[in-house]
C-alpha positions in Angstrom: -4.2 22.5 3.1 -3.7 19.7 5.6 -7.0 18.3 7.0 -7.5 18.8 10.8 -7.8 15.7 13.0 -11.2 17.0 14.1 -12.5 16.3 10.5 -12.2 12.6 11.3 -14.5 12.6 14.3 -17.6 11.4 12.4 -15.6 8.9 10.3 -13.3 7.2 12.7 -14.7 4.8 15.4 -16.3 6.7 18.3 -13.9 8.0 20.8 -10.7 7.5 18.7 -10.0 11.2 18.1 -10.3 11.9 21.9 -7.9 9.0 22.5 -5.4 10.5 20.1 -5.4 13.8 21.8 -4.9 12.1 25.2 -2.0 10.0 23.9 -0.4 13.1 22.3 0.0 14.6 25.8 2.9 12.1 26.3 4.6 13.0 23.1 4.1 16.7 22.8 7.3 18.6 21.8 9.1 15.4 20.7 11.2 15.7 17.6 10.5 13.1 14.9 12.2 12.6 11.6 11.0 10.5 8.7 13.4 9.5 5.9 12.2 8.0 2.6 13.5 7.4 -0.9 11.3 10.1 -2.3 8.0 11.9 -1.6 5.9 10.8 -4.5 4.2 7.6 -5.6 3.4 4.4 -3.7 1.8 3.8 -0.3 4.6 5.2 1.7 4.2 8.7 0.2 0.4 8.6 0.4 0.5 7.6 4.0 3.1 10.2 5.1 1.5 13.1 3.2 -1.5 12.7 5.6 0.2 11.3 8.7 2.9 13.9 9.1 0.5 16.9 9.3 -1.6 15.0 11.8 1.5 14.2 13.9 2.4 17.9 13.8 -1.1 18.9 14.8 -1.0 16.8 17.9 2.2 18.5 19.1 5.2 16.8 17.6 8.0 18.6 15.7 8.1 16.5 12.5 10.5 16.6 9.5 10.5 14.6 6.3 13.7 14.1 4.4 14.5 12.1 1.3 17.5 10.4 -0.3 19.4 12.1 -3.1 20.7 9.1 -5.0 21.5 8.8 -8.7 20.6 6.0 -11.1 23.0 3.5 -9.7 21.5 3.9 -6.2 17.9 3.4 -7.4 19.0 0.3 -9.4 20.5 -1.0 -6.2 17.4 -0.3 -4.1 15.1 -2.0 -6.7 17.5 -5.0 -6.7 17.3 -5.1 -2.9 13.5 -4.8 -2.9 13.2 -7.8 -5.3 15.8 -9.8 -3.3 14.1 -9.1 0.0 10.9 -10.5 -1.4 12.6 -13.7 -2.5 13.5 -13.1 -6.1 16.8 -14.6 -7.4 18.6 -11.4 -8.2 22.2 -10.6 -9.0 23.8 -8.1 -6.7 27.1 -7.0 -8.2 29.7 -5.3 -6.1 29.2 -2.1 -8.2 25.6 -1.8 -6.9 26.6 -2.4 -3.3 29.3 0.3 -3.7 26.8 2.7 -5.3 24.4 2.2 -2.4 27.2 2.8 0.2 28.3 5.9 -1.6 24.8 7.5 -1.5 24.3 6.5 2.1 27.6 8.0 3.0 26.8 11.3 1.2 23.3 11.5 2.7 24.5 10.6 6.2 27.0 13.5 6.2 24.7 16.1 4.6 21.3 15.5 6.3 20.5 16.8 9.7 19.7 13.6 11.6 19.0 15.1 15.0 15.7 14.0 16.4 14.3 12.1 19.4 13.0 9.4 17.0 14.0 8.7 13.5 11.9 6.4 11.2 13.6 5.2 8.0 11.4 3.6 5.4 12.2 0.5 3.3 15.7 -0.4 1.9 16.5 3.1 0.5 17.4 4.4 4.0 18.6 1.4 5.9 22.3 2.3 5.9 21.8 5.7 7.5 21.9 3.9 10.8 25.7 4.2 10.7 25.3 8.0 11.0 22.7 7.9 13.8 23.4 10.4 16.7 23.8 8.5 20.0 20.9 10.4 21.7 18.1 9.3 19.3 16.0 6.2 18.8 16.1 4.7 15.3 13.3 2.6 13.9 13.2 0.8 10.5 9.8 0.7 8.9 9.6 -2.2 6.4 6.6 -2.6 4.2 7.9 -5.6 2.3 7.5 -9.3 2.8 11.0 -10.3 4.0 10.1 -13.7 5.4 12.1 -15.5 2.7 14.7 -13.1 1.4 17.4 -14.0 -1.1 20.4 -15.0 1.0 23.0 -12.6 -0.5 20.6 -9.6 -0.3 19.7 -10.3 3.3 23.4 -10.9 4.2 24.2 -7.4 3.0 21.2 -5.6 4.6 20.8 -7.5 7.9 23.9 -6.0 9.6 22.2 -2.6 9.1 18.9 -3.8 10.5 20.2 -5.2 13.7 21.8 -1.8 14.6 18.3 -0.2 14.9 16.5 0.2 18.2 13.4 -1.4 16.7 11.8 -2.6 13.4 8.2 -2.3 12.3 6.5 -4.7 9.9 3.1 -4.7 8.2 2.2 -8.3 9.0 3.7 -10.8 11.5 4.5 -13.3 8.7 6.5 -10.6 6.8 9.2 -10.4 9.5 12.5 -12.1 10.2 14.0 -13.3 13.5 15.9 -10.3 14.7 17.7 -9.4 18.0 15.8 -6.1 18.2 12.2 -5.3 19.3 9.7 -5.8 16.5 6.3 -4.1 16.2 3.2 -4.5 14.0 1.7 -1.5 12.2 -0.8 -2.0 9.4 -0.7 0.5 6.5 -3.8 2.6 6.3 -5.8 4.9 4.0 -7.0 8.5 4.4 -10.8 8.5 4.0 -10.7 12.2 3.2 -8.1 12.1 0.5 -8.9 12.5 -3.2 -8.6 8.8 -3.7 -11.1 7.9 -0.9 -13.4 10.8 -0.3 -17.1 10.6 -1.1 -17.9 11.5 -4.7 -21.1 12.8 -6.1 -22.8 10.6 -8.7 -22.1 13.3 -11.3 -18.4 13.1 -10.6 -18.4 9.3 -11.0 -20.3 9.5 -14.3 -18.1 12.2 -15.7 -14.9 10.4 -14.8 -16.1 7.1 -16.4 -17.3 9.0 -19.5 -13.8 10.4 -19.8 -12.3 6.9 -19.5 -14.8 5.7 -22.1 -16.3 3.1 -19.8 -20.1 2.6 -20.2 -22.2 1.8 -17.1 -24.8 -0.3 -18.8 -23.6 -3.6 -17.2 -22.0 -4.8 -13.9 -18.4 -3.8 -13.7 -15.7 -6.1 -12.5 -12.6 -4.2 -11.5 -8.9 -4.8 -10.7 -6.7 -1.8 -9.8 -3.0 -2.7 -9.8 0.2 -2.0 -11.5 0.8 -3.9 -14.8 3.2 -6.4 -13.4 3.2 -10.2 -13.7 2.7 -10.6 -10.0 -0.8 -9.2 -10.3 -1.9 -12.1 -12.6 -3.9 -9.9 -15.0 -4.2 -12.8 -17.5 -5.8 -14.8 -14.8 -8.3 -12.0 -14.1 -9.2 -12.1 -17.8 -9.7 -15.8 -17.8 -11.9 -15.6 -14.7 -14.0 -12.8 -16.4 -14.5 -15.1 -19.5 -15.8 -17.9 -17.3 -18.2 -15.4 -15.7 -19.2 -13.8 -19.0 -20.5 -17.1 -20.3 -23.2 -17.0 -17.6 -23.6 -13.3 -16.8 -23.2 -10.2 -19.0 -20.6 -7.9 -17.5 -17.6 -5.7 -18.1 -14.1 -6.0 -17.0 -11.9 -3.0 -16.2 -8.1 -3.4 -15.6 -6.7 -0.1 -14.4 -3.4 1.0 -13.0 0.0 2.4 -13.7 2.4 1.2 -16.4 5.5 3.3 -16.5 6.9 4.0 -20.0 10.4 3.6 -18.5 9.7 0.1 -17.1 10.1 -2.4 -19.9 8.6 -5.2 -17.9 5.4 -3.2 -17.2 5.1 -2.3 -20.9 5.5 -5.9 -21.8 2.8 -7.0 -19.4 0.5 -4.2 -20.7 1.0 -5.4 -24.3 0.4 -9.0 -23.2 -2.8 -8.0 -21.5 -4.0 -6.2 -24.6 -3.3 -9.3 -26.6 -5.2 -11.5 -24.1 -8.2 -9.2 -24.3 -8.5 -10.1 -28.0 -10.5 -7.0 -29.0 -13.3 -7.8 -26.5 -15.3 -4.6 -26.3 -16.3 -5.4 -22.7 -12.7 -5.5 -21.5 -11.3 -2.0 -20.7 -7.6 -1.7 -20.2 -6.9 1.7 -18.6 -3.2 2.6 -18.0 -3.2 5.5 -15.6 -0.5 8.1 -14.7 0.8 8.1 -11.2 -1.5 10.8 -9.9 -4.9 9.4 -10.8 -6.6 9.5 -7.5 -10.0 10.7 -8.7 -10.0 8.1 -11.5 -9.3 5.3 -9.1 -11.9 6.5 -6.7 -14.6 6.7 -9.3 -13.8 3.3 -10.8 -13.9 1.7 -7.4 -17.2 3.3 -6.6 -18.7 2.4 -10.0 -17.6 -1.2 -9.7 -20.0 -4.0 -8.7 -17.2 -6.4 -7.6 -13.5 -5.7 -7.1 -10.9 -8.4 -7.8 -7.3 -8.5 -6.5 -5.9 -11.7 -8.0 -2.2 -11.1 -7.0 0.3 -13.9 -7.0 2.3 -11.9 -4.5 1.2 -8.9 -2.5 2.4 -6.6 0.3 -0.4 -5.3 2.4 -2.7 -4.5 -0.6 -4.1 -1.0 0.1 -6.1 -1.2 -3.1 -8.2 -3.8 -1.3 -8.6 -1.5 1.6 -9.7 1.3 -0.7 -12.3 -0.8 -2.4 -13.7 -2.1 0.9 -14.0 1.5 2.2 -16.2 2.2 -0.8 -18.5 -0.6 0.3 -17.4 -3.2 -2.3 -17.1 -6.9 -1.8 -13.6 -8.0 -2.8 -12.5 -11.3 -4.2 -8.7 -11.6 -3.6 -5.9 -14.1 -3.6 -4.7 -15.8 -0.4 -1.5 -13.8 -0.2 0.0 -11.0 1.8 -2.3 -8.6 3.6 -5.3 -9.6 1.5 -6.1 -12.5 3.8 -5.9 -10.2 6.8 -8.3 -7.7 5.3 -10.9 -10.0 3.7 -13.0 -11.9 6.2 -14.0 -15.0 4.1 -17.7 -15.1 3.5 -18.3 -11.9 5.5 -16.6 -9.1 3.5 -15.6 -11.0 0.4 -13.9 -14.2 -0.7 -10.3 -15.5 -1.2 -9.3 -17.8 -4.0 -6.0 -18.5 -5.8 -7.6 -20.2 -8.8 -9.2 -18.8 -11.9 -12.2 -21.1 -11.4 -12.6 -20.1 -7.8 -12.5 -16.4 -8.6 -15.1 -16.9 -11.3 -17.3 -19.0 -9.0 -17.4 -16.3 -6.3 -17.9 -13.6 -8.8 -20.9 -15.3 -10.4 -22.3 -16.0 -6.9 -22.2 -12.3 -6.0 -23.6 -11.1 -9.3 -26.5 -13.6 -8.9 -27.1 -12.4 -5.3 -26.8 -8.6 -5.2 -28.3 -8.4 -1.7 -25.5 -10.6 -0.4 -22.9 -8.5 -2.2 -24.4 -5.3 -0.7 -24.3 -6.8 2.9 -20.7 -7.8 2.3 -19.8 -4.4 1.1 -21.3 -2.8 4.2 -19.4 -5.1 6.5 -16.2 -4.4 4.5 -16.5 -0.7 5.0 -17.0 -1.1 8.7 -13.9 -3.4 8.9 -11.8 -0.7 7.3 -13.3 1.9 9.7 -12.3 -0.2 12.7 -8.8 -1.2 11.6 -7.3 0.5 8.5 -7.9 4.2 8.7 -5.2 6.8 9.1 -6.5 7.6 12.6 -5.6 4.1 13.8 -2.1 4.6 12.1 -1.6 7.8 14.1 -2.6 5.9 17.3 0.0 3.2 16.6 2.8 5.8 15.9 2.0 7.7 19.1 2.0 4.5 21.1 5.3 3.4 19.5 6.9 6.7 20.4 5.7 6.5 24.0 7.1 2.9 24.3 10.4 3.8 22.7 10.8 6.8 25.1 10.6 4.4 28.0 13.3 2.0 26.7 
């Protein structure tokens, strides 16, 4: 069952729930449509599964539709995602045609009538060609498109500039565009299975199931098994720490059996671990919310040593659990971590190891950082703030 907005009164900053109800008086009865590639997996799905019921509760008529593309379409979208983030990808004409075909089919079949339509990421961009004239269309981009590959951007930009507005997760993620641009940080739901409070028995039982002892401090990175997450670098940093402080390292996250690159990284990480009994490599299925929650709560220090990152909600999740985070200076990590206050940032193996040792040797400092980290999430990165941003955006768009 969807959680009521009132359930967040004691979690969100004081007065925020009352503010949301007041804002919603200006949007009550408005029709809102979200369109995504699918409903499962990733931060988009996690956010909308909570946000849409809350939008409905405060008086909007909200629908959520998805694309119905085949394999060629999904290959095109993945190519676009990589190209938008600056990878040197090949974009054959067959992929472009496959994308156009699915957009055309979806645009003719879906009911696109609404006062406001928000399309999410590249999957849905082309639907703007089928927009009714009496609605406002907004493109919600979660990717870093500051330095896109030229051919990819040349294909997608003509769609973007037809929108009434674009929304980005960070200012530096955006491109110069002739349409209004807005900033909306992603968020977490503190009452979801991944972030709700867990009893000590739940944490212990979950770690026992994962075969992770709790006899030593745990260093944790939660991420997909991709090269951009620099998992080998995390292992190297752990080894530098291990020579001074006895601890465990847990590398947990998804590695799809269908993704050859992810399986290659997983095998590479296993080789790098070299049968170290204190390194625990934990591939998780997509729906592993309780496992991630328990791991983050059991961890002493959380690491996010990404070479490239979007916003980085795994950092937000760990901070909400009161953990100091040592992250790379990339993407949304630098926005979330207040250096020296809620954690540290470093791009090097040596720097990551240095700050980890410092916190392990000073548990009182780590605890104070964790408390400040949780409060920073409370003030800035909870779903209630996301709801406020969307209501404010709808009010603004209605006045354009």
